[in-house]
N, CA and C atoms as a LAMMPS dump frame, in Angstrom:
ITEM: TIMESTEP
0
ITEM: NUMBER OF ATOMS
576
ITEM: BOX BOUNDS ff ff ff
-5.0000000000000000e+02 5.0000000000000000e+02
-5.0000000000000000e+02 5.0000000000000000e+02
-5.0000000000000000e+02 5.0000000000000000e+02
ITEM: ATOMS id mol type element x y z
1 1 1 N 270.713 -300.171 -389.001
2 1 2 C 269.495 -299.43 -389.405
3 1 3 C 269.656 -298.913 -390.89
4 2 1 N 268.904 -299.023 -391.534
5 2 2 C 269.03 -298.645 -392.954
6 2 3 C 268.948 -297.191 -393.199
7 3 1 N 269.353 -296.519 -394.172
8 3 2 C 269.432 -295.157 -394.546
9 3 3 C 267.949 -294.652 -394.557
10 4 1 N 267.071 -295.237 -395.202
11 4 2 C 265.942 -294.857 -395.176
12 4 3 C 265.105 -294.678 -394.156
13 5 1 N 265.527 -295.457 -392.892
14 5 2 C 264.974 -294.918 -391.732
15 5 3 C 265.538 -293.761 -391.03
16 6 1 N 266.462 -293.283 -391.381
17 6 2 C 267.371 -292.054 -390.701
18 6 3 C 266.508 -290.698 -390.851
19 7 1 N 265.913 -290.42 -391.877
20 7 2 C 265.257 -289.106 -392.135
21 7 3 C 263.874 -288.883 -391.018
22 8 1 N 263.301 -290.132 -390.802
23 8 2 C 262.21 -290.223 -389.793
24 8 3 C 262.788 -289.724 -388.475
25 9 1 N 263.996 -290.475 -388.111
26 9 2 C 264.439 -290.014 -386.822
27 9 3 C 265.042 -288.551 -386.655
28 10 1 N 265.406 -288.069 -387.78
29 10 2 C 265.747 -286.71 -387.762
30 10 3 C 264.753 -285.86 -388.018
31 11 1 N 263.296 -286.008 -388.478
32 11 2 C 262.368 -285.104 -388.558
33 11 3 C 261.531 -284.995 -387.269
34 12 1 N 261.29 -286.371 -386.482
35 12 2 C 260.535 -286.265 -385.494
36 12 3 C 260.612 -285.215 -384.554
37 13 1 N 261.91 -285.054 -383.716
38 13 2 C 262.165 -284.165 -382.874
39 13 3 C 262.029 -282.703 -383.431
40 14 1 N 262.025 -282.456 -384.772
41 14 2 C 261.964 -281.028 -385.317
42 14 3 C 260.487 -280.722 -385.387
43 15 1 N 259.735 -281.79 -385.843
44 15 2 C 258.357 -281.411 -385.709
45 15 3 C 257.724 -280.893 -384.381
46 16 1 N 258.287 -281.315 -383.277
47 16 2 C 258.023 -281.008 -381.906
48 16 3 C 258.619 -279.322 -381.793
49 17 1 N 259.697 -279.344 -382.306
50 17 2 C 260.315 -277.835 -382.123
51 17 3 C 259.469 -276.98 -383.039
52 18 1 N 259.255 -277.006 -384.127
53 18 2 C 258.478 -276.489 -384.956
54 18 3 C 256.979 -276.124 -384.308
55 19 1 N 256.242 -276.927 -383.754
56 19 2 C 255.139 -276.658 -383.182
57 19 3 C 255.139 -275.705 -381.674
58 20 1 N 256.02 -275.839 -381.163
59 20 2 C 256.32 -274.975 -380.147
60 20 3 C 256.915 -273.57 -380.272
61 21 1 N 257.101 -273.201 -381.388
62 21 2 C 257.707 -271.959 -381.862
63 21 3 C 256.77 -270.875 -381.755
64 22 1 N 256.546 -269.841 -381.084
65 22 2 C 255.721 -268.763 -381
66 22 3 C 255.826 -267.894 -382.019
67 23 1 N 255.077 -266.925 -382.284
68 23 2 C 254.978 -265.886 -383.369
69 23 3 C 256.196 -264.824 -382.76
70 24 1 N 256.275 -264.637 -381.569
71 24 2 C 257.004 -263.601 -380.947
72 24 3 C 258.218 -264.063 -380.647
73 25 1 N 258.661 -265.259 -381.306
74 25 2 C 260.219 -265.757 -381.47
75 25 3 C 260.57 -265.54 -382.797
76 26 1 N 259.884 -265.036 -383.847
77 26 2 C 260.386 -265.266 -385.207
78 26 3 C 261.509 -264.363 -385.367
79 27 1 N 261.91 -263.391 -384.677
80 27 2 C 262.758 -262.345 -384.791
81 27 3 C 264.032 -262.664 -384.194
82 28 1 N 263.872 -263.645 -383.334
83 28 2 C 265.227 -263.929 -382.48
84 28 3 C 266.423 -264.68 -383.246
85 29 1 N 267.344 -264.265 -382.99
86 29 2 C 268.739 -264.688 -383.526
87 29 3 C 268.981 -266.36 -383.266
88 30 1 N 269.542 -266.944 -384.325
89 30 2 C 269.734 -268.401 -384.071
90 30 3 C 271.316 -268.535 -384.138
91 31 1 N 271.74 -269.766 -383.401
92 31 2 C 273.171 -270.086 -383.584
93 31 3 C 273.666 -270.029 -384.938
94 32 1 N 272.993 -270.185 -386.214
95 32 2 C 273.504 -269.845 -387.543
96 32 3 C 273.497 -268.22 -387.776
97 33 1 N 274.531 -267.694 -387.552
98 33 2 C 274.566 -266.261 -387.57
99 33 3 C 273.756 -265.518 -388.757
100 34 1 N 273.662 -266.432 -389.749
101 34 2 C 273.203 -265.65 -391.031
102 34 3 C 271.711 -265.517 -390.897
103 35 1 N 270.977 -266.077 -389.775
104 35 2 C 269.638 -266.335 -389.775
105 35 3 C 268.987 -265.94 -388.306
106 36 1 N 267.802 -265.281 -388.617
107 36 2 C 266.834 -265.148 -387.477
108 36 3 C 266.039 -266.694 -387.608
109 37 1 N 265.302 -266.615 -386.421
110 37 2 C 264.091 -267.873 -386.836
111 37 3 C 263.287 -267.59 -387.948
112 38 1 N 262.894 -266.392 -388.179
113 38 2 C 262.228 -266.123 -389.397
114 38 3 C 262.794 -266.55 -390.74
115 39 1 N 264.1 -266.046 -390.882
116 39 2 C 264.792 -266.271 -391.93
117 39 3 C 265.103 -267.767 -392.347
118 40 1 N 265.468 -268.694 -390.997
119 40 2 C 265.944 -270.015 -391.259
120 40 3 C 264.46 -270.651 -391.763
121 41 1 N 263.375 -270.142 -391.203
122 41 2 C 262.156 -270.938 -391.585
123 41 3 C 261.814 -270.527 -393.441
124 42 1 N 262.207 -269.516 -393.328
125 42 2 C 262.142 -269.133 -394.877
126 42 3 C 263.264 -269.985 -395.758
127 43 1 N 264.533 -270.272 -395.356
128 43 2 C 265.356 -270.995 -395.883
129 43 3 C 264.822 -272.506 -395.791
130 44 1 N 264.218 -273.088 -395.217
131 44 2 C 263.909 -274.399 -395.027
132 44 3 C 262.617 -274.461 -396.079
133 45 1 N 261.814 -273.524 -395.997
134 45 2 C 260.58 -273.697 -397.086
135 45 3 C 261.111 -273.328 -398.602
136 46 1 N 261.988 -272.618 -398.481
137 46 2 C 262.73 -272.129 -399.808
138 46 3 C 263.231 -273.452 -400.525
139 47 1 N 264.222 -274.08 -400.102
140 47 2 C 264.871 -275.242 -400.636
141 47 3 C 264.12 -276.572 -400.2
142 48 1 N 262.905 -276.413 -399.697
143 48 2 C 262.053 -277.641 -399.193
144 48 3 C 261.746 -278.518 -400.463
145 49 1 N 261.01 -277.815 -401.461
146 49 2 C 260.676 -278.551 -402.738
147 49 3 C 261.905 -279.173 -403.469
148 50 1 N 262.908 -278.586 -403.521
149 50 2 C 264.183 -279.063 -404.198
150 50 3 C 264.613 -280.246 -403.515
151 51 1 N 264.804 -280.496 -402.018
152 51 2 C 265.023 -281.516 -401.167
153 51 3 C 264.383 -282.758 -401.528
154 52 1 N 263 -282.5 -401.362
155 52 2 C 261.999 -283.467 -401.55
156 52 3 C 262.059 -284.019 -402.856
157 53 1 N 262.23 -283.204 -403.854
158 53 2 C 262.232 -283.845 -405.348
159 53 3 C 263.609 -284.538 -405.576
160 54 1 N 264.456 -284.181 -404.755
161 54 2 C 265.819 -285.309 -404.905
162 54 3 C 265.563 -286.591 -404.591
163 55 1 N 264.578 -286.941 -403.525
164 55 2 C 264.565 -288.188 -403.27
165 55 3 C 263.651 -289.032 -404.561
166 56 1 N 263.156 -288.239 -405.115
167 56 2 C 262.156 -288.898 -406.366
168 56 3 C 263.218 -288.898 -407.566
169 57 1 N 264.141 -288.258 -407.597
170 57 2 C 265.08 -288.125 -408.696
171 57 3 C 264.615 -287.057 -409.541
172 58 1 N 263.794 -286.177 -409.103
173 58 2 C 263.497 -285.073 -410.143
174 58 3 C 264.182 -283.732 -409.724
175 59 1 N 264.185 -282.925 -410.822
176 59 2 C 264.756 -281.491 -410.568
177 59 3 C 263.682 -280.578 -410.194
178 60 1 N 263.762 -280.035 -409.071
179 60 2 C 262.968 -278.589 -408.862
180 60 3 C 263.49 -277.482 -408.447
181 61 1 N 263.774 -276.515 -409.408
182 61 2 C 264.703 -275.611 -408.758
183 61 3 C 263.96 -274.684 -408.004
184 62 1 N 264.998 -273.9 -406.97
185 62 2 C 264.239 -272.906 -406.275
186 62 3 C 263.357 -272.059 -406.79
187 63 1 N 262.618 -271.138 -406.065
188 63 2 C 262.07 -269.992 -406.765
189 63 3 C 262.755 -268.857 -407.239
190 64 1 N 262.468 -267.95 -408.387
191 64 2 C 263.272 -267.205 -408.747
192 64 3 C 263.425 -266.082 -407.745
193 65 1 N 262.718 -265.939 -406.94
194 65 2 C 262.707 -264.815 -405.75
195 65 3 C 263.704 -265.174 -404.936
196 66 1 N 264.793 -264.221 -404.727
197 66 2 C 265.945 -264.782 -403.846
198 66 3 C 265.381 -265.077 -402.484
199 67 1 N 266.217 -265.898 -401.909
200 67 2 C 265.854 -266.664 -400.649
201 67 3 C 265.597 -265.236 -399.452
202 68 1 N 266.423 -264.529 -399.717
203 68 2 C 266.691 -263.303 -398.714
204 68 3 C 265.616 -262.569 -398.797
205 69 1 N 264.891 -262.417 -399.878
206 69 2 C 263.605 -261.796 -400.149
207 69 3 C 262.318 -262.356 -399.758
208 70 1 N 262.434 -263.675 -399.58
209 70 2 C 261.052 -264.487 -399.34
210 70 3 C 260.72 -263.949 -397.821
211 71 1 N 259.527 -264.06 -397.546
212 71 2 C 259.062 -263.616 -396.319
213 71 3 C 257.929 -264.676 -395.792
214 72 1 N 257.944 -264.681 -394.594
215 72 2 C 256.591 -265.633 -394.083
216 72 3 C 255.428 -265.163 -394.405
217 73 1 N 254.69 -266.073 -394.771
218 73 2 C 253.263 -265.67 -394.994
219 73 3 C 252.462 -266.315 -393.7
220 74 1 N 251.175 -265.995 -393.979
221 74 2 C 250.24 -266.88 -392.897
222 74 3 C 250.313 -268.146 -393.466
223 75 1 N 250.176 -269.022 -392.352
224 75 2 C 250.317 -270.437 -392.065
225 75 3 C 251.716 -271.039 -392.26
226 76 1 N 252.776 -270.092 -391.781
227 76 2 C 254.202 -270.643 -391.91
228 76 3 C 254.299 -272.095 -391.033
229 77 1 N 253.575 -272.169 -390.039
230 77 2 C 254.033 -273.212 -389.119
231 77 3 C 253.309 -274.665 -389.888
232 78 1 N 252.036 -274.431 -390.441
233 78 2 C 251.635 -275.668 -391.167
234 78 3 C 252.337 -275.998 -392.401
235 79 1 N 253.067 -274.917 -393.118
236 79 2 C 253.806 -275.162 -394.294
237 79 3 C 255.033 -275.809 -394.007
238 80 1 N 255.597 -275.469 -392.671
239 80 2 C 256.795 -276.228 -392.384
240 80 3 C 256.546 -277.379 -391.687
241 81 1 N 255.643 -277.835 -390.904
242 81 2 C 255.319 -279.055 -390.701
243 81 3 C 254.943 -279.745 -391.936
244 82 1 N 254.133 -279.595 -392.856
245 82 2 C 254.068 -280.359 -394.128
246 82 3 C 255.209 -280.508 -394.72
247 83 1 N 256.024 -279.506 -394.877
248 83 2 C 257.296 -279.621 -395.631
249 83 3 C 258.157 -281.063 -394.866
250 84 1 N 258.262 -280.804 -393.584
251 84 2 C 259.319 -281.805 -392.935
252 84 3 C 258.645 -283.213 -392.973
253 85 1 N 257.154 -283.147 -392.87
254 85 2 C 256.463 -284.68 -393.117
255 85 3 C 256.468 -285.284 -394.436
256 86 1 N 256.504 -284.425 -395.558
257 86 2 C 256.865 -284.756 -396.935
258 86 3 C 258.219 -285.097 -397.068
259 87 1 N 259.135 -284.226 -396.518
260 87 2 C 260.749 -284.591 -396.672
261 87 3 C 260.989 -286.053 -396.023
262 88 1 N 260.13 -286.343 -394.72
263 88 2 C 260.318 -287.669 -394.347
264 88 3 C 259.705 -288.718 -395.018
265 89 1 N 258.76 -288.733 -395.78
266 89 2 C 258.086 -289.506 -396.697
267 89 3 C 258.983 -289.859 -398.045
268 90 1 N 259.366 -288.649 -398.568
269 90 2 C 260.208 -288.701 -399.628
270 90 3 C 261.625 -289.639 -399.426
271 91 1 N 262.4 -289.2 -398.687
272 91 2 C 263.461 -289.998 -398.394
273 91 3 C 263.359 -291.087 -397.374
274 92 1 N 262.17 -291.481 -397.006
275 92 2 C 261.954 -292.922 -396.313
276 92 3 C 261.745 -293.865 -396.953
277 93 1 N 262.062 -293.986 -398.299
278 93 2 C 262.077 -295.264 -399.008
279 93 3 C 263.441 -295.556 -399.558
280 94 1 N 263.696 -296.873 -399.73
281 94 2 C 265.036 -297.225 -400.116
282 94 3 C 265.323 -296.749 -401.729
283 95 1 N 264.517 -296.481 -402.45
284 95 2 C 264.789 -296.088 -403.665
285 95 3 C 265.351 -294.723 -403.686
286 96 1 N 265.021 -293.982 -402.746
287 96 2 C 265.569 -292.53 -402.767
288 96 3 C 266.873 -292.442 -402.887
289 97 1 N 267.414 -293.363 -401.864
290 97 2 C 268.903 -293.871 -401.68
291 97 3 C 269.687 -294.273 -402.716
292 98 1 N 269.172 -294.652 -403.694
293 98 2 C 269.773 -295.449 -404.873
294 98 3 C 270.044 -294.739 -405.939
295 99 1 N 271.157 -294.769 -406.766
296 99 2 C 271.652 -294.109 -407.838
297 99 3 C 271.914 -292.691 -407.652
298 100 1 N 271.599 -291.854 -408.68
299 100 2 C 272.241 -290.363 -408.508
300 100 3 C 270.922 -289.708 -408.397
301 101 1 N 271.007 -288.54 -407.881
302 101 2 C 269.993 -287.32 -407.889
303 101 3 C 270.437 -286.121 -408.151
304 102 1 N 269.605 -285.065 -407.822
305 102 2 C 270.06 -283.602 -408.141
306 102 3 C 269.555 -282.885 -406.603
307 103 1 N 270.021 -281.883 -406.414
308 103 2 C 269.68 -280.965 -405.322
309 103 3 C 269.514 -279.557 -405.927
310 104 1 N 268.344 -279.28 -406.572
311 104 2 C 267.967 -278.024 -407.101
312 104 3 C 268.494 -277.422 -408.212
313 105 1 N 269.407 -278.428 -408.933
314 105 2 C 269.947 -277.998 -410.267
315 105 3 C 270.51 -279.108 -411.26
316 106 1 N 271.087 -279.106 -412.03
317 106 2 C 271.204 -280.09 -412.942
318 106 3 C 272.49 -281.214 -412.836
319 107 1 N 273.015 -280.515 -411.791
320 107 2 C 274.534 -281.508 -411.477
321 107 3 C 274.038 -282.761 -410.676
322 108 1 N 274.365 -283.924 -411.098
323 108 2 C 274.212 -285.109 -410.607
324 108 3 C 275.015 -285.583 -409.642
325 109 1 N 274.583 -286.121 -408.304
326 109 2 C 275.496 -286.311 -407.134
327 109 3 C 274.887 -287.982 -406.688
328 110 1 N 275.553 -288.504 -406.068
329 110 2 C 275.017 -289.705 -405.364
330 110 3 C 274.102 -289.535 -404.55
331 111 1 N 272.833 -290.396 -404.657
332 111 2 C 271.679 -290.11 -403.7
333 111 3 C 272.107 -290.322 -402.37
334 112 1 N 273.172 -291.108 -401.999
335 112 2 C 273.271 -291.361 -400.579
336 112 3 C 274.152 -290.011 -400.003
337 113 1 N 274.824 -289.514 -401.125
338 113 2 C 275.282 -287.949 -400.436
339 113 3 C 274.29 -287.133 -400.266
340 114 1 N 273.529 -286.866 -401.338
341 114 2 C 272.367 -285.979 -401.009
342 114 3 C 271.356 -286.319 -399.856
343 115 1 N 271.011 -287.564 -399.687
344 115 2 C 270.205 -288.054 -398.621
345 115 3 C 270.822 -287.743 -397.211
346 116 1 N 272.296 -288.055 -397.206
347 116 2 C 273.005 -287.77 -396.098
348 116 3 C 273.01 -286.25 -395.644
349 117 1 N 272.912 -285.371 -396.723
350 117 2 C 273.066 -283.957 -396.393
351 117 3 C 271.77 -283.375 -396.047
352 118 1 N 270.503 -284.006 -396.514
353 118 2 C 269.055 -283.684 -395.927
354 118 3 C 269 -284.068 -394.488
355 119 1 N 269.516 -285.356 -394.23
356 119 2 C 269.413 -285.998 -392.817
357 119 3 C 270.1 -284.98 -391.977
358 120 1 N 271.651 -284.541 -392.172
359 120 2 C 272.279 -283.814 -391.438
360 120 3 C 271.771 -282.365 -391.278
361 121 1 N 271.424 -281.892 -392.358
362 121 2 C 270.82 -280.336 -392.414
363 121 3 C 269.434 -280.325 -391.497
364 122 1 N 268.648 -281.373 -391.49
365 122 2 C 267.48 -281.379 -390.637
366 122 3 C 267.788 -281.412 -389.247
367 123 1 N 268.717 -282.133 -388.867
368 123 2 C 269.057 -282.127 -387.475
369 123 3 C 269.824 -280.897 -386.857
370 124 1 N 270.502 -280.474 -388.094
371 124 2 C 271.511 -279.043 -387.527
372 124 3 C 270.684 -277.944 -387.445
373 125 1 N 269.63 -277.849 -388.456
374 125 2 C 268.772 -276.685 -388.555
375 125 3 C 267.675 -276.87 -387.527
376 126 1 N 267.265 -277.874 -387.191
377 126 2 C 266.326 -278.296 -386.179
378 126 3 C 266.757 -277.845 -384.862
379 127 1 N 268.198 -278.043 -384.527
380 127 2 C 268.829 -277.695 -383.299
381 127 3 C 268.953 -276.18 -383.332
382 128 1 N 269.373 -275.302 -384.404
383 128 2 C 269.069 -274.028 -384.707
384 128 3 C 267.896 -273.669 -384.095
385 129 1 N 266.884 -273.909 -384.625
386 129 2 C 265.553 -273.523 -384.294
387 129 3 C 265.136 -273.758 -382.72
388 130 1 N 265.432 -274.855 -382.253
389 130 2 C 265.304 -275.335 -380.898
390 130 3 C 266.242 -274.272 -379.931
391 131 1 N 267.407 -274.132 -380.119
392 131 2 C 268.304 -273.19 -379.447
393 131 3 C 267.695 -271.694 -379.473
394 132 1 N 267.204 -271.297 -380.743
395 132 2 C 266.919 -269.813 -380.657
396 132 3 C 265.501 -269.691 -379.975
397 133 1 N 264.773 -270.845 -379.599
398 133 2 C 263.309 -270.755 -378.96
399 133 3 C 263.493 -271.335 -377.639
400 134 1 N 264.474 -271.351 -377.236
401 134 2 C 264.518 -272.086 -375.79
402 134 3 C 264.263 -273.698 -375.51
403 135 1 N 264.404 -274.388 -376.445
404 135 2 C 263.862 -275.804 -376.756
405 135 3 C 265.139 -276.829 -376.428
406 136 1 N 265.175 -277.956 -376.202
407 136 2 C 266.283 -279.002 -376.072
408 136 3 C 265.866 -280.309 -376.568
409 137 1 N 265.688 -280.49 -377.859
410 137 2 C 265.209 -281.644 -378.583
411 137 3 C 266.514 -282.686 -378.267
412 138 1 N 265.987 -283.875 -378.317
413 138 2 C 267.097 -284.924 -378.278
414 138 3 C 266.824 -285.887 -379.59
415 139 1 N 267.906 -286.377 -380.221
416 139 2 C 267.962 -287.229 -381.194
417 139 3 C 268.382 -288.743 -381.081
418 140 1 N 267.963 -289.631 -381.761
419 140 2 C 268.549 -291.126 -381.528
420 140 3 C 270.019 -290.982 -381.741
421 141 1 N 270.721 -291.93 -380.718
422 141 2 C 271.95 -291.969 -380.79
423 141 3 C 272.629 -292.438 -382.123
424 142 1 N 271.943 -293.52 -382.941
425 142 2 C 272.426 -294.033 -383.812
426 142 3 C 272.446 -293.153 -385.154
427 143 1 N 271.228 -292.335 -385.118
428 143 2 C 271.172 -291.419 -386.197
429 143 3 C 272.294 -290.145 -385.902
430 144 1 N 272.489 -289.711 -384.784
431 144 2 C 273.927 -288.775 -384.39
432 144 3 C 275.114 -289.651 -385.109
433 145 1 N 275.329 -290.676 -384.717
434 145 2 C 276.428 -291.374 -385.262
435 145 3 C 276.7 -291.339 -386.754
436 146 1 N 275.464 -291.584 -387.465
437 146 2 C 275.357 -291.695 -388.901
438 146 3 C 275.725 -290.021 -389.441
439 147 1 N 275.1 -289.181 -388.635
440 147 2 C 275.415 -287.729 -389.157
441 147 3 C 276.663 -287.201 -388.986
442 148 1 N 277.328 -287.531 -387.688
443 148 2 C 278.745 -287.446 -387.646
444 148 3 C 279.69 -288.012 -388.527
445 149 1 N 279.317 -289.112 -388.888
446 149 2 C 280.351 -290.084 -389.598
447 149 3 C 279.951 -289.383 -391.314
448 150 1 N 278.872 -288.934 -391.623
449 150 2 C 278.917 -288.016 -392.85
450 150 3 C 279.552 -286.837 -392.937
451 151 1 N 279.372 -286.131 -391.956
452 151 2 C 280.141 -284.881 -391.806
453 151 3 C 281.748 -284.925 -391.834
454 152 1 N 282.278 -286.13 -390.993
455 152 2 C 283.636 -286.304 -391.114
456 152 3 C 284.256 -286.549 -392.591
457 153 1 N 283.311 -287.202 -393.45
458 153 2 C 283.528 -287.52 -394.741
459 153 3 C 283.505 -286.277 -395.699
460 154 1 N 282.48 -285.529 -395.457
461 154 2 C 281.976 -284.405 -396.289
462 154 3 C 282.22 -283.153 -395.92
463 155 1 N 282.532 -282.89 -394.79
464 155 2 C 282.823 -281.444 -394.077
465 155 3 C 283.468 -280.605 -394.954
466 156 1 N 284.632 -280.895 -395.324
467 156 2 C 285.48 -279.905 -396.16
468 156 3 C 284.492 -279.681 -397.517
469 157 1 N 284.088 -280.256 -397.825
470 157 2 C 283.218 -280.192 -399.227
471 157 3 C 282.401 -279.14 -398.857
472 158 1 N 281.444 -279.255 -398.036
473 158 2 C 280.72 -278.408 -397.278
474 158 3 C 281.147 -277.044 -396.802
475 159 1 N 282.368 -276.904 -396.368
476 159 2 C 282.811 -275.672 -396.124
477 159 3 C 283.416 -274.879 -397.375
478 160 1 N 283.769 -275.543 -398.553
479 160 2 C 284.171 -275.083 -399.607
480 160 3 C 283.023 -274.635 -400.548
481 161 1 N 281.77 -275.155 -400.182
482 161 2 C 280.204 -274.577 -400.991
483 161 3 C 279.745 -273.557 -400.186
484 162 1 N 280.503 -273.311 -398.839
485 162 2 C 279.872 -272.173 -398.043
486 162 3 C 278.72 -272.435 -397.093
487 163 1 N 278.613 -273.908 -397.102
488 163 2 C 277.411 -274.386 -396.477
489 163 3 C 277.812 -274.525 -394.836
490 164 1 N 279.164 -274.61 -394.397
491 164 2 C 279.637 -274.957 -393.005
492 164 3 C 280.426 -273.821 -393.024
493 165 1 N 280.492 -273.115 -391.54
494 165 2 C 281.679 -272.285 -391.331
495 165 3 C 282.667 -272.972 -390.593
496 166 1 N 283.829 -272.011 -390.604
497 166 2 C 285.086 -272.478 -389.775
498 166 3 C 284.805 -273.467 -388.595
499 167 1 N 285.357 -274.38 -388.491
500 167 2 C 284.979 -275.507 -387.309
501 167 3 C 285.387 -274.696 -385.945
502 168 1 N 284.568 -274.948 -385.024
503 168 2 C 284.387 -274.466 -383.577
504 168 3 C 284.719 -275.552 -382.762
505 169 1 N 285.829 -275.124 -382.107
506 169 2 C 286.774 -276.473 -381.221
507 169 3 C 285.644 -276.873 -380.276
508 170 1 N 285.504 -278.086 -380.192
509 170 2 C 284.921 -279.07 -379.075
510 170 3 C 285.431 -280.138 -378.656
511 171 1 N 285.513 -280.02 -377.368
512 171 2 C 286.189 -281.352 -376.57
513 171 3 C 285.908 -282.639 -377.204
514 172 1 N 286.886 -283.482 -377.381
515 172 2 C 286.859 -284.746 -378.136
516 172 3 C 285.732 -285.729 -377.345
517 173 1 N 285.375 -285.56 -376.006
518 173 2 C 284.386 -286.224 -375.12
519 173 3 C 283.266 -285.466 -375.005
520 174 1 N 282.888 -284.559 -375.509
521 174 2 C 281.766 -283.7 -375.784
522 174 3 C 280.56 -284.668 -376.235
523 175 1 N 279.388 -284.218 -376.029
524 175 2 C 278.238 -285.143 -376.672
525 175 3 C 278.38 -285.083 -377.932
526 176 1 N 277.974 -286.161 -378.742
527 176 2 C 278.112 -286.237 -380.114
528 176 3 C 277.431 -285.328 -380.769
529 177 1 N 276.275 -284.651 -380.443
530 177 2 C 275.55 -283.503 -381.086
531 177 3 C 276.519 -282.259 -380.89
532 178 1 N 277.135 -282.097 -379.832
533 178 2 C 278.056 -280.753 -379.863
534 178 3 C 279.196 -280.993 -380.839
535 179 1 N 279.651 -282.359 -380.907
536 179 2 C 280.762 -282.522 -382.055
537 179 3 C 280.27 -282.026 -383.405
538 180 1 N 279.182 -282.627 -383.485
539 180 2 C 278.404 -282.328 -384.954
540 180 3 C 278.504 -280.879 -385.127
541 181 1 N 277.96 -280.135 -384.051
542 181 2 C 277.519 -278.767 -384.28
543 181 3 C 278.997 -278.095 -384.449
544 182 1 N 279.871 -278.322 -383.659
545 182 2 C 281.109 -277.561 -383.821
546 182 3 C 281.702 -277.898 -385.455
547 183 1 N 281.658 -279.14 -385.862
548 183 2 C 282.06 -279.224 -387.33
549 183 3 C 281.451 -278.24 -388.1
550 184 1 N 280.326 -278.022 -387.889
551 184 2 C 279.645 -277.229 -389.069
552 184 3 C 279.414 -275.773 -388.764
553 185 1 N 280.526 -275.401 -387.613
554 185 2 C 280.74 -273.934 -387.515
555 185 3 C 279.917 -273.446 -386.642
556 186 1 N 279.196 -274.238 -385.63
557 186 2 C 278.265 -273.607 -384.63
558 186 3 C 278.862 -273.961 -383.26
559 187 1 N 278.616 -272.921 -382.51
560 187 2 C 279.004 -273.098 -381.088
561 187 3 C 278.027 -273.826 -380.263
562 188 1 N 278.113 -275.015 -379.837
563 188 2 C 276.933 -275.547 -378.826
564 188 3 C 276.561 -274.789 -377.621
565 189 1 N 277.29 -273.776 -377.336
566 189 2 C 276.889 -273.242 -375.999
567 189 3 C 276.19 -271.824 -376.324
568 190 1 N 276.037 -271.691 -377.601
569 190 2 C 275.409 -270.535 -378.17
570 190 3 C 274.099 -270.371 -377.645
571 191 1 N 273.6 -269.152 -377.431
572 191 2 C 272.318 -268.912 -376.888
573 191 3 C 271.981 -269.513 -375.646
574 192 1 N 272.717 -270.106 -374.981
575 192 2 C 272.155 -270.695 -373.682
576 192 3 C 271.741 -269.681 -372.623
């Protein structure tokens, strides 16, 4: 499977999760302890334009308003669905994965690294939203194998940047999604 096909496999289950989120669930905690459902949606919408632009080799800096101060406005569900659809379209071309790109700032990084992060974050944050709202999405096995491989290669870099918390021990024979979650600092049994 080519890299440009991965984002579609990551996004499709998350679209279903977002469609099923109810307004009364927005203040529910997520397994990502820094976020409620509302704050995680804000996070995804705040960084969304930068991640989409990375696929086009453009620099789009996040808004000046700090992410923590952003608040959901009317139409959050439609906005998040549109963002996820655009994210899949942007990273769904071979050109997106070639050369170097940016992620919300001037620092150049390999496009394969940024694309891999986008795919992984889509799965992990999609799982966060699902778990917080009582849903249980499933992702393609080849996609999860890719995300796991990328995490193994880059998890310490992510921890150094504060993107991932300390690893949560997970049995070696646990489902692959659980091992991915444990590496990112999440407890796969959270909020069950």
